[in-house]
LUMMAR-22651 format. One record per residue (C-alpha): x, y, z. Coordinates in steps of 0.2 Angstrom, whole numbers, plus 5000, padded with zeros to 4 digits. Example, Ala and Ser with C-alpha at 12.3 -4.5 7.8 and 13.67 -1.06 7.14 Angstrom:
506249785039506849955036
***
This chain:
562439025047563039135033561739195021562039255003560739385000560239434982559439594980558739694965558439874963556639904962556139984946554940134947554040084931554039964917554240024900552640024890553239924875553339774886551439794891549939754879548539874884546739854879545139934884543339854886541739924892541039844908539539734906540139684889539339514882540239354886541439294873541739464866543439454858544639574865546239544854546939414842548639394851549439294837549239434825549639564838551339484842551639444823552139264827552839174812552439004819551038934829551238934848550338884864549439024873549139044892548539184903548639204922547739334932549039414944547739444958546739284963545139394965545039424947545139254941544039184927543639354920544539314903544939164893546139134878546139004865547838914867548038884848547439034840547739164854546039244854545739334870543939344876542839394890542339244900541239324914540139474916541139624922540339754933541639894936540639974950540539804960542439774957542739944964541739924979542639754982544239834979544639724965545239874956545440064958543840164958544640294948545540184936544940004935546239894927546439704926548239634925548539474916550139384911550239304894551439154891551739094873552638934871553438944854554438774850554938754868555438944870554239044882553739224877553039324891552039474891551039584903549239624897548239774905546439774902545539934907543739924911542840074904541440134915539640154909538440274916537340144923537040214940536040364945536540474960535740414976535340504992535640405008533940415017534640385034535540545033534140645025533740805035531840825034531741005039533141145039532941285051533741455048533541615059533041765050534441865056535941755049537141855039537341835020538441685016537841585031538241395027537141245032537641065028536440975016536240785013537440715000537140584987538240444981538640374963539740224960540140274943541840344938542340514932540940614923539740474926539840514945539040654954539640824947538440954953536940994965535641124962534041194970532341204962530841284968529941454972531141594978532641464976533741614971533841664989534941514992536441444983537341274983539241254986539941084981541741124981542441044997542440865003541040814991539840895003538441014997538241165007536641285007537241465007536141615011536141734997534741855002534141935018532841825026531341905033530141795043528741925040528941915022529241725020529141595034529641445024530341375008529941214999531341174987532041024978533840974980534440884964536140784962536640754944538040664935538740724918538740554908538240544890536440514897536440614912535640534928535040624943534240604960533340724971532540754988531340884995532041015007530841105019531741265024530941355039531341535044531441565063531141715073532741795079532141765097531841585094533041465103533941335092535641245096537141295086538641185083540241265086540941185070539741115056541041005048542340895058543840805049544740685060546040535057546040375067547140225066546340065062547139985077546240105089545540005103543639995105542940115117544140255113543440425112543840495096542940665096541940785107540740885098539841035106538241135102537741285111535941345116535441525115534541505131535641385139534441245137534941065138535540995121535440815116536440735102536040595090537040505077536040485061537340375051537540185054539440165057540640085070540440235081539240285095538940455102538440505120536740575119537040705133538940745131539140725112540640615115540940495100541740335104542340185093541140035095541839915083543539865076544139965061544939895045545740005033545739865020543839855021543340035024544540175022543340325027541740365036540540515034539440545050537840655052537640715069535940805075535940915090534240975097533441055113531641015111530941015093532141125084533741025078535341075070536540965060538440935058539540815047541040725053542240655041543340515048544840445038545540285044547440285045548240115039549440025050550539885044549539745049549539635033551039535028551439515010550639385000551739284989551239164974552339074962551839044944552938924935553338934916553838814903554438644909554538694926553338614938552838664956552438544970552038584988552638475002551838435019553238515028552738685021554138675008553838714990554838614977555238684960555638544947556638614933557438514919559338514918559338564900558538734903559438874894560339014903559139164903557539064903556139124914555738974925554339054936553539214941553339274959551839384963551839494978550339584985550039685000548239745006548939885016549140065009550640104998551640175012551440015022551439905007552539924992553239754994554939694987555739524985557439454992558239284989559539205000560239035003561438945014562238855000562838974987563039004973561139014968560738984950559339104950559139294949557539394949556939544940555439664943554439664927552839744933552039844947550339914952550340054965548540044969548439864972550239854980550639724968552339674960552739544948554539464947555339344935556439204941557839194928559139054927560839124925561938974928562038814918561238664927561938494928561038364938562538254938563538384946562138454958560438384958559638484973559738664979559238664997558538805008558238934995557239065005556039184996555839335007554439465003554639625013553439765014553839955018552939975034553640005051553939885058554239785043553339625040553939495029553339325022554539185020554339045007555638905008555938834990556938674985557538684967557538504961558538484945557638344935558538234924558538234905559438104894561038204892562338074897563037954884563337774890565137734894566037574897566837554914568437474910570337514909570637414894569537354879570837214874570337044880571636904879571136734873572136574869571736474854570836314855569636384868568036284873566436334865565436454876566936524884566436674894567736814890567036954901565537044907565437224900564937354913564237514906563837674916562537804912562537954923560737984920559237914931557937784928557637734910558837864904560237764913559637594908560937524895560737394882562137304873562137264854563537184843563637274827564837154818564037014808564936864816564636694823566136694834565636824847563936834856563436964869561936974881560937134877560437154895561937094905563337134893564136954895565236914881565636734876566336634861565236534851566636444842568336374845569736474838571136404827572636524827573336444811571836474801571736654806573536694802573436654784573836834779574936874795576836874797577636714802578436784818576736864824576136774839574536864841573036924831571837054836570037034831569037194832567237204836566037354837564837364851563437484853562837544870561137624870560037694884558137694885557937884886556837984875557638014863558937884867560837914866562037784861563937754861564937644850566537564857567837454849568437304858569837184853570037004856571936964856572136784850573736704856574536564847575036404858576336274853575136144847576036094831577635994829578936024815578635934799580035884787579735914769579235744762579535794744581335804748582435644747583335594762584535464753586035564747587435494737589135574735590835524729592035484743593435574734592535744735592235734754593335854763593135954779592036104778591036024763589136054763588335894758586535964757585136054765583735984776582036084776580636074789579136184794578136224809576336294807576536384824577036564825578436664833579736554842578536414842578636414823580536434821581536274819583336234823584136064819585335934827586135784819586635624827587835504819587635314821589435284815590835384823591935364807590935494798590435644809589235774802588535934808587036044804586736234805585036304811584636334793584736144789586436144780587335974783589235984782590735894787591635984802593336054798594135954813593435784806594535654797593935524785595435424783594835274793593135274785592835114775590935094774589935154759588335194768588035294784586435344793586135494803584635554814584135734811583035814824582035974820581536064836580536234839581136364851579736344864580736364881579436264891578636134880579736114865579136004851580235904839580235784825581535664819582035614802583335474796584635534783585635414773587335454765587935344752589835354747590535294730592335264727592335324709592035514707590335574701590235674685590235854687589935844706590336004715590036034733590236204741591136234757590336314773591336474777591236544795590536724796592236784804593236754789593636914780594636854764594436694753594736634736593536584722593936484707593336564691592836394685591436384698590436514689588536484691588936364705588736394723590536444727590336434746588936454759589136584773588636514790587536664795586836574810588336624820587836804819587836884837588236704844586436644839585136694827583336644825582836694808584436764799584436834782585836904771585937014756587237104745587437284750588137344733586937344719588237384706589037214710587437114707588037084689589436974695588936914712587336834719586936784737585436694743584536754759585236594767587036634762587336544746588636644736588836624717589936704704588636724690589736814676591536834671592436944683593237104677594437124692595537004701594837044718593237104725592737174742590937134745589837204759588437104766587037164777586437024789584737044798583836934810582036944805581436894822582537004834582837144820584637144824585737184809587637214805588737244791590037114786591537124774592236994763593737014751593636884737595136844726594836774709595936624704595936504690596236324693596536294675598236384677599636294686599736324705598636484703597436454717598836374728599836534725598436644732598336534747600236554751600136734747598836754760599936674773601436794769600236944770599736884787601536864793601937044786600437114795600937034811602837094810602237274806601137274821602437214832603737344826602437484828602037434846603937434850604237604842602837684852603537614868605237684865604537854861603537854877605037794888606137934880604838074884604738014902606638024905606738194897605338264908606338194924608038264918607238434915606438444932608138404940609038534930607838674935608038624953610038644951609938804942608838884955610038824969611538904960610639064958610339074976612239044980612739184968611639304976612339254994614139274987613839444980613039514995614439455006615739544994614839704995614939705014616739655014617239795002616439935012617439875027619239855020619239975005620640085013621739935018621639865001622640014994624139995006624339805003624239814985625839774976626139834959626839704947626639674929626939494931625639444945624639494959624239394975623539414992624739345005623339335018622239225008623139094998621538994995620539134989621139184971622639234960622839344945624239274934625039364919625339274904627239314905627539254923627939084929626638994939627038874952625738764945626438694929625038594924623938754924625238844914625438714901623638734895623638904889625538964890625738954871624339084867625039244858623939394861624339584862624839644879623839784887624739884899624039894916624140044928623740024946622140124951620840124964619640024953621039894950621339874969619439854971619339724957620739624964620139614982618339574977618939434965620039364978618539364990617439294978618439134976619339134993618638974999619238874984620938794987621238724970620538854958620438824939620938954927619639044916620139134901619539314900620339364883618639364874617839484886616939634877617439804882616539864898615640024897615840154910614440144923614040234939613540064947614739944955615439804943616339654949617139614932615939474928614739574916615139454902614739304914613139374919613639394937613139574939612139634954610539634943610839464937611039394954609539464961608439374949608439204940607439294925608739344911608739534906607539554892608739684884610539614886611139734872610939884884612239814897613739814884614139964873615339894860615540074853616540134868618440154868618640094886619639934888619539804901620739814916621039624915622339574902621839454888623439354894622739334911621539214918620539204934621039054944
***
């Protein structure tokens, strides 16, 4: 198992400013005030005072008033008894207290040292068991001879203890007292002794302290002078100093003392001091007879007597007990503040610490004490745990070397949270001493984090919205609230309370059950709500409060979402007349006869209404929009109607898709044969119409009604308004689509923009309508506008057709051009390849037959021809007669200057190559060469086609020469060797 060990460097001392020091005299009266700690600490507010004695043996010596802080003596204090009991040091007796002051929940800790001042209340005292009754001295001893004398003891301290010995009596100057080593008085011979002069001395040995009132004690010394021939035992060593371990086994010989006789007489030994040792009477062997205990007695002084017959001699043995590490460290825990301590039956100690303890708070003190010597004591503390991290650290705040006592503070250095970790198991307090082998004490401590009311109650739910339909039964249980508090006990017990003043909702304070005390009517609640809103949220504030001290609370908001149900049918407006009368002459297709209105108290789709109409007489068919406008369909005909009264059944239905509710109403239409005075009925225009005409004489009347119910194929709650505020002076449109001309127009045509919105779906769109103004008072004015509209439609249709035809022609032409261009590029590339092959072949042919060409050449001014290749080429002079008359006729009438030709090597070469170039063409055509530019002299081979771009460089590549002007130099005087009256055939 892995252990995490916490260690702290042991401080050698604690600074004095953290310790309150006081001095009192021993045996002071009870209730003597030592200090007023409230004034001493300069406390501004009152606090609660407590003190603890760090060593249990010093308990109940002092008391403190927990309110005033007065420190008093509670018991009689005897410093000398405390020293003998090892309750304090005999050289410096101090009592160590720990002071704890609780100031408004914060603990102030101090160390108090009370020094017990010694009084000279004891006199020196000689131990009568070790008194030497007679001292024998031979007369011939040298000066300075030393004889051990009986010693006295004084339990007082310092100057109040034994400070000197002296002799008193006749001739006491012959002797002196040495008290310089081991607190043992020695008798020293100062003068020569003469038995004939003085055989004995009777002196008084006085032991004195140096207190304010000096105290002393005395014994009588009988000193007898022996003759030098007298026989008397003599110790080889008058004082023995030995060390013995306290764990020495009984019966162990610790020392052999020896005395000699002048006459070799038998010497006997006797131990005069009561102690845990015995001496062999014959051999002088000293053995341990009882168990030693360093903690009880740290040293012994023995007086040994050796004698032959009647003359004894004395020696002193000083035995120092050597401590061994036989005492484990004792450990005590003193709690502070709100920390409590409890010991379990399984030898475990439980520390209960509140979880709100602040970091840095001292929760307890650990007191270590070792009864062994400082070497084997000097304890130190370690903490370790198998479940790190440990929330505690420890700090040494005080130590006392004499008592081997150390005081540690346990300090909280991590924030505690019981909800996160409530128990720290297996915290081991290990107290080690410094002996060899090391002894240790282990204390297993459980750190139990106690609960405080630090958790606010919370509601365990994913949603605080509860759905309720209207018309609920009384007592309907909505839900049961479940609150959680992470504390324990009463700190976690939650109570529910409704903070709203209402009779609708009730809640059980203990169980959190919510129920409705009334039936909800959605239509009553929605008075101030929008028509299409189908839910209403009722908010309630609920308080969650625990029973801790002090209690914590939390307020949560819950919502009851009330849903509307379709519990109302549409209702027709009963204030409206459903018996209409119209002139028969005014009834035309598209005419709106009137408007029906019905309402539904429900909300949303349940409260929106659409209409349908049923005709009882097929002669007159009417239709109705979802806004209630009753109109004559455009496709209907009234030519066969002869009745004067018609009945129709109008049905108003809501939009409930599951359980729609509807109401019926009978509408009567009465027709009169004569026209009614000033009766004007508007037409219903479809929303798709983009242009119409208005008669100026219909000013302030409904010109027409836009059927806005066909927006997006269907609307639930349409609304339309004019988009141009600057036209509002002339035009007015109601939200249902009724358009009016309200003032005299300034233009003959208007373009109106309308914004159409469905309030239920929030869909919207922009619609345009051009309105032309006509005047029915003028002859055929309104009819002309209608015919103009037809002509414009025809012009638009023809223009559109012509535009489409023109675009198709352009596209077809582009396609043909692209195809032709691609074919031409392919032919040019093939021709270039053929030219290159021809020229390469002619170069090879010229190299082989250049010499033969000179012999075969026939000089003639008329013509030149190769006999061996009639199908190759011919060069014909313009003055000769060709065998081909048709060829001669085409160009024989041309008159140009004749250039004389002289046969030369270049002429032969030209003729041969030209013939070879066209040798395979049996019916050559003539090509005029009279416009050839002068050929510059060049070192390269030229075939005579420079002007035709058939040079070697041109045949090698299809890319034209970027600088054609460098090929022909028009400034040269060289003339072509081909006559202008010749042609290449």
